[in-house]
C-alpha positions as CSV (number, residue, x, y, z in Angstrom):
1,M,0.0,0.0,0.0
2,S,1.4,3.4,-0.9
3,P,1.8,6.0,1.9
4,K,-1.2,8.2,2.3
5,K,-0.7,11.9,1.5
6,K,-0.5,14.1,4.5
7,L,-3.5,16.5,4.6
8,T,-3.2,20.0,5.7
9,Q,-5.7,21.9,7.9
10,G,-8.4,24.0,6.4
11,G,-10.2,22.7,3.3
12,S,-8.2,19.4,3.2
13,I,-11.0,17.1,4.4
14,N,-13.4,18.8,2.1
15,E,-11.0,18.4,-0.8
16,R,-10.6,14.7,0.0
17,I,-14.4,14.3,0.2
18,G,-14.7,16.1,-3.1
19,Q,-12.2,13.8,-4.8
20,H,-14.0,10.7,-3.6
21,Y,-17.6,11.9,-3.5
22,S,-18.8,10.4,-6.8
23,A,-17.6,6.9,-5.7
24,L,-19.1,7.0,-2.3
25,S,-22.2,4.9,-1.4
26,K,-25.5,6.6,-0.5
27,S,-24.9,6.4,3.2
28,H,-21.3,7.6,2.8
29,K,-22.5,10.6,0.8
30,I,-25.0,11.5,3.5
31,T,-22.1,11.3,6.0
32,A,-19.9,13.4,3.8
33,D,-22.6,16.1,3.4
34,Y,-22.9,16.3,7.2
35,V,-19.1,16.6,7.8
36,V,-18.8,19.3,5.1
37,A,-21.7,21.3,6.6
38,N,-20.6,20.8,10.2
39,S,-16.8,20.4,10.2
40,F,-16.2,21.8,13.6
41,R,-19.1,20.0,15.2
42,A,-17.9,16.7,13.5
43,A,-14.4,17.3,14.9
44,T,-15.9,17.2,18.5
45,M,-17.7,13.9,17.9
46,S,-16.8,10.3,18.8
47,I,-17.6,7.7,16.3
48,D,-20.8,6.8,18.2
49,E,-21.9,10.5,18.2
50,L,-21.3,10.9,14.4
51,A,-23.1,7.7,13.6
52,D,-26.1,8.8,15.7
53,A,-26.1,12.3,14.1
54,V,-26.1,10.9,10.6
55,G,-28.2,7.8,11.2
56,I,-25.6,5.2,10.3
57,S,-23.8,2.4,12.2
58,N,-20.3,2.6,13.7
59,A,-19.1,0.2,11.1
60,T,-20.4,2.4,8.3
61,A,-18.7,5.4,9.9
62,N,-15.4,3.5,9.9
63,R,-15.9,2.4,6.3
64,F,-16.6,6.1,5.4
65,A,-13.2,7.0,6.8
66,R,-11.5,4.2,4.9
67,A,-13.3,5.3,1.7
68,L,-11.6,8.7,2.1
69,G,-8.2,7.0,2.3
70,F,-7.7,6.8,6.1
71,D,-6.9,3.7,8.1
72,G,-10.1,4.2,10.2
73,Y,-12.3,6.7,12.0
74,P,-9.6,7.7,14.6
75,Q,-7.2,8.8,11.9
76,F,-10.0,10.6,10.0
77,R,-11.0,12.5,13.2
78,A,-7.4,13.3,14.0
79,E,-7.1,15.0,10.7
80,L,-10.4,16.8,11.1
81,V,-9.3,18.1,14.5
82,S,-6.0,19.4,13.0
83,G,-6.0,23.1,13.4
84,F,-8.9,23.1,15.9
85,E,-6.7,21.9,18.8
86,T,-6.9,25.2,20.8
87,M,-10.7,25.5,20.3
88,L,-11.4,21.9,21.0
89,A,-9.2,21.6,24.1
90,P,-11.9,22.6,26.6
91,I,-14.4,20.1,25.0
92,E,-11.9,17.3,25.0
93,G,-10.9,18.1,28.6
94,L,-14.6,18.0,29.7
95,R,-15.2,14.8,27.8
96,S,-12.2,13.2,29.6
97,E,-13.3,14.6,33.0
98,I,-16.8,13.2,32.6
99,G,-15.4,9.9,31.6
100,R,-13.6,9.6,34.9
101,A,-15.5,8.2,37.9
102,S,-15.2,11.2,40.3
103,S,-17.2,12.8,43.0
104,S,-17.7,16.6,43.2
105,T,-15.1,16.6,46.1
106,D,-12.6,14.8,43.9
107,I,-13.1,17.3,41.0
108,I,-12.8,20.3,43.3
109,T,-9.7,18.9,45.0
110,R,-8.1,18.0,41.7
111,S,-8.9,21.5,40.3
112,L,-7.3,23.2,43.2
113,S,-4.2,21.0,43.0
114,D,-3.9,21.8,39.3
115,D,-4.1,25.5,40.0
116,I,-1.4,25.2,42.7
117,A,0.8,23.3,40.3
118,N,0.3,25.7,37.5
119,L,1.0,28.7,39.7
120,E,4.2,27.1,40.8
121,I,5.2,26.6,37.1
122,T,4.3,30.2,36.4
123,R,6.4,31.4,39.2
124,R,9.3,29.1,38.4
125,E,9.4,30.1,34.7
126,F,9.3,33.9,35.3
127,R,12.2,35.7,33.5
128,P,13.5,38.6,35.7
129,D,14.4,40.7,32.7
130,A,10.9,40.4,31.2
131,C,9.3,41.2,34.5
132,N,11.4,44.3,35.0
133,R,10.8,45.5,31.5
134,A,7.1,44.9,31.8
135,V,6.9,47.0,35.0
136,Q,8.9,49.8,33.5
137,M,6.8,49.8,30.3
138,I,3.7,50.4,32.5
139,L,5.3,53.1,34.6
140,N,6.8,55.0,31.7
141,A,3.7,54.9,29.5
142,E,1.7,58.1,29.1
143,R,-1.5,56.2,28.2
144,I,-2.3,52.5,28.6
145,Y,-5.0,50.5,26.8
146,I,-5.7,47.0,28.0
147,I,-7.3,44.6,25.4
148,G,-9.0,41.3,26.1
149,Y,-12.2,39.6,25.0
150,G,-14.4,37.0,26.8
151,A,-13.2,36.4,30.3
152,S,-10.0,38.3,29.5
153,A,-12.0,41.5,29.1
154,Y,-13.1,41.3,32.8
155,L,-9.5,40.5,33.8
156,G,-8.4,43.6,31.9
157,G,-11.0,45.6,33.8
158,I,-9.5,44.4,37.1
159,M,-6.0,45.3,35.9
160,C,-7.2,48.7,34.8
161,H,-8.7,49.3,38.2
162,A,-5.5,48.2,40.0
163,L,-3.2,50.4,37.8
164,T,-5.4,53.6,37.9
165,N,-3.7,54.9,41.0
166,Y,-0.2,54.6,39.6
167,C,-0.7,55.5,35.9
168,D,-1.9,58.8,34.4
169,S,-4.3,57.2,31.9
170,V,-5.5,53.6,31.8
171,Q,-8.4,52.2,29.8
172,A,-9.7,48.7,29.1
173,N,-12.0,47.6,26.4
174,V,-14.6,45.9,28.7
175,G,-17.9,47.6,28.1
176,T,-16.8,49.4,24.9
177,G,-18.5,49.5,21.6
178,G,-16.5,46.6,20.2
179,P,-13.3,46.1,18.2
180,A,-14.1,49.0,15.8
181,Q,-14.3,51.4,18.6
182,V,-11.1,50.1,20.2
183,S,-9.4,50.5,16.9
184,R,-10.4,54.1,16.6
185,T,-9.1,54.8,20.1
186,L,-5.8,53.0,19.4
187,Y,-5.3,55.0,16.3
188,K,-4.3,57.9,18.5
189,F,-1.7,55.9,20.4
190,A,2.0,56.3,19.7
191,E,5.4,55.2,20.9
192,R,5.1,56.8,24.2
193,D,2.0,54.8,25.1
194,L,1.4,51.1,25.8
195,V,-1.0,48.4,24.8
196,I,-1.5,45.4,27.2
197,A,-2.9,42.4,25.4
198,I,-4.5,39.6,27.5
199,S,-4.9,36.5,25.3
200,F,-5.4,32.9,26.3
201,P,-7.0,29.9,24.6
202,R,-9.3,30.2,22.9
203,Y,-7.4,33.1,21.4
204,S,-9.6,35.9,20.1
205,S,-8.8,37.0,16.6
206,D,-10.0,40.6,17.6
207,V,-7.1,40.8,20.1
208,V,-4.6,39.6,17.5
209,T,-5.9,42.1,14.9
210,L,-6.0,45.1,17.2
211,V,-2.5,44.4,18.6
212,G,-1.2,44.0,15.1
213,Q,-2.6,47.4,14.2
214,A,-1.0,49.0,17.3
215,K,2.3,47.4,16.5
216,K,2.3,48.9,13.0
217,R,2.0,52.3,14.6
218,H,5.0,51.4,16.8
219,V,3.0,51.3,20.0
220,P,4.8,49.1,22.6
221,I,3.0,45.9,23.3
222,L,3.0,43.9,26.6
223,A,1.3,40.5,26.2
224,L,0.0,38.3,29.0
225,T,-0.6,34.8,27.5
226,D,0.1,31.1,28.0
227,R,2.8,30.0,25.6
228,P,5.4,31.2,23.1
229,S,3.2,29.9,20.2
230,S,0.4,32.2,21.2
231,P,-0.5,34.5,18.3
232,V,0.2,37.6,20.4
233,A,3.6,36.5,21.7
234,S,5.3,37.0,18.4
235,I,3.8,40.5,18.1
236,A,4.6,41.8,21.6
237,N,7.7,43.6,22.7
238,V,7.6,41.8,26.1
239,T,5.6,38.7,27.0
240,L,4.7,37.3,30.4
241,Y,3.4,33.8,30.6
242,A,0.8,32.1,32.9
243,Q,0.5,28.4,32.9
244,T,-3.1,27.5,32.5
245,K,-5.1,24.2,32.6
246,Q,-5.3,22.0,29.5
247,Q,-9.1,21.4,29.9
248,F,-10.0,25.1,30.2
249,N,-8.4,28.3,31.2
250,S,-8.0,29.1,34.8
251,E,-8.9,32.8,35.2
252,G,-7.6,32.6,38.8
253,I,-4.0,31.9,37.6
254,V,-4.2,34.8,35.1
255,L,-5.6,37.0,37.9
256,C,-2.7,36.1,40.1
257,L,-0.3,37.1,37.4
258,I,-2.1,40.4,37.0
259,E,-2.1,41.1,40.7
260,A,1.7,40.3,40.9
261,I,2.4,42.8,38.1
262,C,0.3,45.5,39.7
263,A,2.0,44.9,43.1
264,A,5.4,45.4,41.4
265,V,4.1,48.5,39.7
266,A,2.9,49.9,43.1
267,N,6.2,49.0,44.7
268,Q,8.2,50.8,42.0
269,S,5.9,53.8,41.7
270,E,7.1,57.1,43.2
271,A,5.1,58.2,46.2
272,S,3.1,55.0,46.2
273,V,2.4,55.3,50.0
274,D,1.1,58.9,49.6
275,I,-1.1,57.8,46.7
276,A,-2.6,54.9,48.7
277,A,-3.2,57.3,51.7
278,E,-4.8,59.9,49.5
279,T,-7.0,57.4,47.7
280,T,-8.2,55.9,51.0
281,E,-9.0,59.4,52.3
282,L,-11.1,60.1,49.2
283,M,-13.0,56.9,49.6
284,L,-13.8,57.4,53.3
285,P,-17.4,58.6,52.7
286,W,-18.1,55.3,51.0
287,L,-16.3,53.0,53.5
288,H,-18.1,51.2,56.3
289,H,-16.4,52.1,59.7
290,G,-18.5,49.9,62.0
291,K,-20.3,51.2,65.0
292,K,-19.5,54.7,66.2
């Protein structure tokens, strides 16, 4: 048997289906139509799930994969998944977790243990030069814009709140009018300013696009992400990494990284104690003092 040609991500499965479609049986054509119309959904399915969705047997699903030139369904699905790994990781992690016989206590304990381990990895892999540069970038910037979407938008809002006392102008995109509005704001940014990008799987294309636009205008970029292969890591001037779970992102770990950065900024900021005292005094009317 001659070696099978390695397919590439994107239209490769569709192209293979197109090449073999006329020779497929009726049930295989129905399966092919389903896969073409629902490629991402099909990539999440086990052989049982695909068979149920299409109305065929597991054996027919296996024969369909072989009719396309694969050894069987596992190889077909592996190729279908190719390129979707980041997006599918939470689904696969949840599938694996559900498949394990665990009580709620087991799951909570395991989750906390995973967080502790990932925090330790994050701390151990910190690069002092990158940390120092990141803090100086924040302190030296005239204006700071923090970009993140999904849960990262809320994390960006927390970071914005924490940095407000020590930086002249800090904004975050949470609650804004969307990427177009952010783009118009960043158009005014220049080399003396700073963009902080928070981007974790599943990586938002809006963050990548906006950071790329800022980079073209020579705006310094500080990225908070999970790995060197992250799409924002190659764009940023400085990148700090947080180790996150494989099944799904742990916002708690990212929040710990943000709090650590903000603590370093507060420590290195001039008159940080005076700023904290003045801020507390301003807030006194809204603070509960207990019984008088």
